[in-house]
Steps between C-alpha positions, in 0.01 A plus 500: 500500500582195707429550874807515720351230723546243223858614448593472868340165590757280321774440756289641784646375829386455859715797605319716243164390640610585854618847396184566297276379782658730758487793258139425405390495864686826567340675203155372598538662842571829322223453242215429742474838678586688180229318302242575769599867518504546121153346466357725772657811346361396160144498630441123499471246784839409651469132410511596133865596546584152628319341206710710263825405673407131480365473146697779331820420691483130412443560127770767471758263651378197306490668158731802528833574341694584818669258738408690815204726418225513766157613385185627667312825570718811517465858617529636147149369424326656799411824324363351179324213681333734749385717211352207309325365810355842580371547145400148396494285812698187584342313209629769263848465647494123444400550136767768449762268651388216274525729196843620612612137514388445141682818392819376665467161329471679166807710585694185583400333175613811312832484690455846646688424821809692392305817422519606866837650411319765295292635789693804627638449850380843626144396409530180703654694788238773481192285517659265756572794732154639430340170594708496819368846592140394437543182706649696789209745497248215491652341812496812718146438639595157637848609609354793694193311620259747339135395493380656175163427341624591152849542358508668156677306227665806342835598649445869584147455647634202698768718659233757587280235663795363697588848625140562602500173701835565670336541840416129506859373490544194723827483692459122535460444125792728419721320752414160348564627146830670582607203710444272201704724271788520748483126565516409131795735440697374801441133422598550135830653605576262784375176344471555122426134424233473769129563415490800730199653327247253636676502839467878526135504390417207727682648799330840481160336441557279805601806702177675400298194609690449827477867601134520400559786258200630307620426147329320213614156388440313176242284676313787664470692175462228237393189690664158487756427230430210262668170582498358147520605138169592335364299213615639163251670274460759227377855562200639316619579147330722242632694205407833658679401822811394309519832314442691824780320683751481213703809608533362853601160363778658292629692803502182710678310223755778456575517872521121532739474207720790607527402867561132431775567245666760723486254789654228282781738400570577867506126572743443212741750652472336841564143382706566188233334287296576191120488480281423199286813453240354267447198724464742791234703319311181410513392866355836608217441254414157635542621860252784452253273325533247782469767769189643332334157480538471878382857559849633574689823437743568216828317555855577392860441598568667835843662525520503881385140538728386220797666671397337828494163324853550368634614838332203669682258268238424233661328202221395261129568430422222750546762775214701350277194480570422866428863594154473343428166670609635840265800460220251421588293807493808724164599353359156581631462856573847637239737352371608846850606603538711185161656576649641819753720320451866588400739224751771611776237478404417142476873423853546634615214281350662191644840592842336501419330168401837353829654618700214349316543169657846467847336512661777708848358439463604134411864564860629476536346153161639394591850617831479314337383177381686193260785560263358236488167687423682823215691334363176355514331841320789673241523219420129527492521880258793505271341240497177700406675823269772370348342185511122459741224412376456143564864415838493677620192313376622161638852526823385664579232243424729204706786645784264591518343157494845343795602717687184406444564130617857543821374656552249220582227750232247410664154486521389135637148545246357742457125496267296719688411822327160520722216617 
């Protein structure tokens, strides 16, 4: 379970450092607006997202089993985090994240990193698409500029409340949100190695300020962003609280493990490499413990940011370390600028993130697949959207494993893929 960082440092050259530095800066420019938006959508102050990107991102790169993995807060956690915050408060979220980190450490010690192969793909697809749908619905008030006193947490009542408030749609907010989406898409296609995400969000936010448009900003809604990391500390811990938060901790640990290992697999295909799954799981454990001690969100490997790192020329985990340090530097010297980002612009960014989570390029293959896999995907999706993530994961995994047993195609010669 040796971290990849230790394997890549021998023979590390100045050219490697230059490539990693440029990639780290590029990824940081992508991570900053995403981290702010994910924190806001999760129901916590926006600065918490930056703390997670710094602490969680640094530890995942320092201790992980992938050469190019980038860690931090991701959209997949928004639903479960928002639910925990609503039910137990921010302090409950911190404790659940700390417990999830300990669960992941135990999974790493037990060498469970390779068990991701046993989670049925339709289950992963179903709850990922479901989460994307929930995120998109949660961003509609800011995208449309609706001033709503209360937005129901449940999906169907939320749609009803949004429909009832449709008369308050702001053309200015919608223009800023749609402009951000179009800007991100165009810049990605025209300049794929350029951090177009922060350029698009910054440009539309600047346009809103210059034109005097009546739209909320991070600063106007949440106040000034922090310009330093908070002091570490432990949340209030009691046996009753631990038992109460244990289901949420297991869901966080499951999501962190699944997303990080899937991201590492994607990175392997992009660079022709091979990650160390158990080291990766251990790194997620330490990253979530570290993030919790600083009051951060759950952290995991981020597929989009990892792919950005590879495209930008990142070669070793040093790129991830630099990404975390650049986010910290921006927090310390440019927090007021980040506070000027427009809320509709961040909503547009998360709408695009939600769309990407559905992986539309894979829909033809899904529609051409087995009918049983399609039913499993839809079942997991509906449970995710209409029930909750815990039920969706539990029912989906059990049903998927039952289908696999019925097909008699359970791998019988599995060996740990640790290298």
